[in-house]
C-alpha positions in Angstrom: 47.1 118.0 -43.5 49.7 115.9 -44.2 51.2 113.8 -41.1 48.1 114.4 -39.2 45.9 111.1 -37.9 43.5 109.9 -39.9 39.4 110.8 -38.7 37.1 109.1 -37.8 33.6 110.3 -37.9 30.1 108.4 -35.4 27.1 108.6 -36.6 24.2 108.6 -34.0 21.1 106.5 -33.7 19.1 105.6 -36.5 21.1 107.2 -38.7 24.5 106.6 -40.9 28.1 107.3 -42.5 25.4 109.9 -45.2 24.7 112.3 -42.4 28.6 113.4 -42.8 28.9 113.6 -46.3 29.5 118.0 -46.0 32.7 117.0 -43.7 34.1 114.2 -45.3 33.8 115.9 -48.6 35.0 119.5 -46.8 38.0 118.0 -45.5 39.3 114.9 -47.7 39.3 118.5 -49.5 41.7 119.7 -46.7 44.2 116.6 -47.1 43.2 115.0 -43.9 42.4 111.0 -44.8 38.7 110.3 -44.2 36.6 107.4 -42.6 32.9 107.0 -41.5 31.7 104.0 -39.7 28.4 102.4 -39.8 27.2 101.5 -36.4 25.9 97.3 -36.1 22.3 97.4 -37.2 22.6 101.0 -39.2 23.5 102.0 -42.3 23.7 98.0 -43.8 26.3 97.1 -40.8 26.1 93.7 -40.2 24.8 92.9 -36.0 24.6 89.8 -35.0 21.3 90.1 -32.9 22.4 90.4 -29.9 22.8 93.4 -27.4 24.7 96.5 -27.8 26.7 97.7 -25.5 29.0 100.4 -25.3 31.7 98.4 -24.4 30.9 95.8 -27.3 30.9 99.3 -30.1 33.9 100.1 -28.4 35.7 96.8 -29.3 34.5 96.8 -32.5 34.9 100.5 -33.4 38.7 99.5 -32.4 38.5 96.4 -34.1 37.6 98.8 -37.4 40.7 101.1 -37.1 42.9 98.3 -36.4 41.4 96.9 -39.7 42.5 99.9 -41.5 46.1 100.4 -39.6 44.9 103.2 -38.2 46.8 103.8 -34.6 45.0 106.7 -32.9 42.1 108.9 -34.7 40.4 112.1 -34.5 36.9 110.8 -33.0 34.1 112.9 -34.4 30.9 112.3 -32.8 27.7 113.2 -33.3 24.9 112.4 -30.4 25.0 108.6 -29.7 28.3 108.9 -31.8 30.2 111.2 -29.3 28.9 109.0 -26.7 30.9 106.1 -28.2 33.7 108.4 -28.7 34.0 109.1 -25.2 34.2 105.5 -24.6 37.0 105.0 -26.8 38.9 107.6 -25.2 37.8 106.0 -21.5 39.1 102.7 -22.7 41.7 103.4 -25.2 43.1 106.9 -24.6 46.1 105.9 -26.4 43.8 105.7 -30.1 42.8 109.1 -29.7 44.4 111.5 -30.9 41.0 114.3 -30.2 37.9 114.2 -30.0 34.9 116.1 -31.2 31.4 115.4 -29.5 28.8 117.4 -31.3 25.5 117.2 -29.8 26.4 114.4 -27.4 26.5 114.0 -23.6 28.5 112.0 -21.0 25.7 111.1 -19.5 22.4 109.8 -21.5 19.4 111.0 -19.8 18.8 111.9 -15.9 20.8 110.8 -12.7 18.0 109.3 -11.6 16.5 106.9 -14.6 13.6 109.1 -15.3 14.2 110.6 -18.6 15.7 107.4 -19.5 12.0 105.4 -18.9 10.5 108.2 -20.0 12.4 108.0 -23.6 12.0 104.5 -24.0 8.2 104.3 -23.1 8.1 107.3 -25.7 10.1 105.6 -28.5 9.0 101.9 -27.8 5.2 102.8 -27.6 4.7 102.7 -31.0 6.3 99.9 -32.4 4.8 98.1 -29.5 1.5 99.3 -30.7 2.4 98.1 -34.3 3.6 100.7 -35.7 6.6 100.3 -38.1 10.1 102.3 -38.8 8.7 104.0 -41.9 6.2 105.4 -40.6 7.7 106.6 -37.7 11.0 107.9 -39.4 9.7 111.0 -41.0 8.3 112.1 -37.4 11.6 111.1 -35.5 13.6 112.3 -38.0 11.8 115.7 -38.2 12.3 116.4 -34.3 16.0 116.5 -35.3 15.6 119.0 -36.7 14.9 123.0 -37.4 11.1 123.5 -37.9 10.4 123.8 -41.3 14.1 122.5 -42.6 13.8 121.5 -46.2 12.5 117.9 -46.7 15.4 117.3 -49.5 17.9 118.0 -46.6 15.9 115.2 -44.2 15.8 112.7 -46.9 18.8 110.5 -45.8 18.3 111.0 -42.3 14.6 109.6 -42.9 16.2 107.0 -45.0 18.9 105.6 -42.6 16.1 105.1 -39.9 13.3 103.8 -42.0 15.6 100.8 -43.2 16.4 100.2 -40.0 15.5 96.3 -38.8 13.2 97.1 -35.9 14.8 94.7 -33.6 18.5 96.1 -34.0 16.5 99.9 -33.3 15.5 98.2 -30.5 19.0 97.1 -29.4 20.4 100.5 -29.9 17.7 102.4 -28.1 18.3 100.4 -25.0 22.5 100.6 -25.3 21.6 103.9 -25.4 19.9 104.9 -22.3 22.7 102.8 -19.7 25.6 105.4 -21.2 27.0 107.0 -18.2 30.7 108.6 -18.8 30.8 111.0 -15.9 33.3 110.2 -14.1 35.8 109.7 -17.2 36.2 113.7 -18.3 38.5 114.6 -15.8 41.0 112.2 -16.9 40.9 113.3 -20.6 44.3 114.2 -21.9 43.5 114.6 -25.6 42.3 118.1 -27.4 38.3 118.0 -27.0 36.1 120.3 -29.1 32.3 120.4 -27.5 30.2 121.6 -30.0 26.2 122.8 -29.9 23.5 123.4 -31.5 21.5 126.6 -30.4 18.1 125.0 -30.8 19.5 121.5 -29.5 16.7 119.8 -27.7 18.2 116.3 -27.6 21.7 117.8 -26.2 20.5 121.8 -24.9 24.1 123.5 -25.7 23.6 124.6 -21.8 24.5 120.7 -21.0 27.4 120.8 -23.5 28.8 123.7 -22.4 28.7 122.2 -18.8 30.7 118.5 -19.8 33.4 120.9 -21.6 33.7 122.7 -18.3 35.0 119.2 -16.8 36.7 118.4 -19.3 40.8 119.7 -19.0 41.2 122.1 -21.7 38.5 121.7 -24.0 36.6 124.1 -26.3 32.8 124.8 -26.2 31.5 126.3 -29.6 27.5 126.9 -29.6 26.4 126.7 -33.4 23.5 130.0 -34.1 21.0 128.3 -36.1 21.3 125.0 -35.6 19.4 122.3 -33.7 20.7 118.0 -33.4 21.4 118.1 -37.1 24.0 120.5 -37.1 26.1 118.5 -39.4 23.8 119.3 -42.1 22.1 122.8 -41.2 25.5 124.4 -40.1 27.6 122.2 -42.6 29.7 125.0 -43.2 30.0 125.9 -39.5 30.9 122.7 -38.4 33.5 122.0 -41.0 35.4 125.3 -39.8 35.1 124.1 -36.1 36.3 120.9 -37.1 39.5 122.4 -38.9 40.2 124.9 -35.9 39.8 122.3 -33.5 42.7 119.7 -35.7 44.4 122.4 -36.1 45.0 122.9 -32.8 45.1 119.1 -32.1 48.2 119.2 -34.3 50.0 121.7 -33.2 49.9 120.4 -29.5 50.5 116.9 -30.8 53.8 118.8 -33.0 55.2 120.5 -29.3 54.7 117.2 -27.3 57.0 115.5 -30.1 59.4 118.2 -30.3 59.3 118.3 -26.6 60.0 114.7 -26.3 
């Protein structure tokens, strides 16, 4: 769509840009300028070996926008990528034309930290016992999809996790469990879409809907027959939802420009 801000797709933990292939192709065909950004240590993107933080990831993403001459972008984030989109929106709202948060949350885990501790123990325990990511990747990835999903649909996601450096994976896990941007939600002023998968166990629809309810004007949509990897499980549904949200964001932006 001519005159709109570019779209930047942000993947989740252990994934890479390939998870956005259906939406990237479809939205490019609609005339949008689309970019994907791999987090450090993901998809072959370099990682300096230092601890990861959402502050550092936000700075790196803003640097990516600067390098590509992007002032404001439509940030489309899945899972941890959605959290990163929220982090950027809280720190640099002028760089966010809109947000689309897929299977994401404003807080990772529980307020008392019990979920975070159990999550880390579950993910790190097998690695501490000597297993390796190539061995763990098939089962960890399958848990993100609907039961019975065809192996070829999961192949790129399994490959992305299997090829990660273990130290980078550990650093990403440690970063993920620190996320809490609940206090920022009421102050968001850009258009926001919160998208859930009906069978998502990582980000259940009720939690996503509650998050949407705390963001002024946010829209919530739940996709049937989809779990956490809704971009691949229900690609047309996700694309249509994004097109609707982007069209609305464009209309709101145009109305503001006319008013000014």
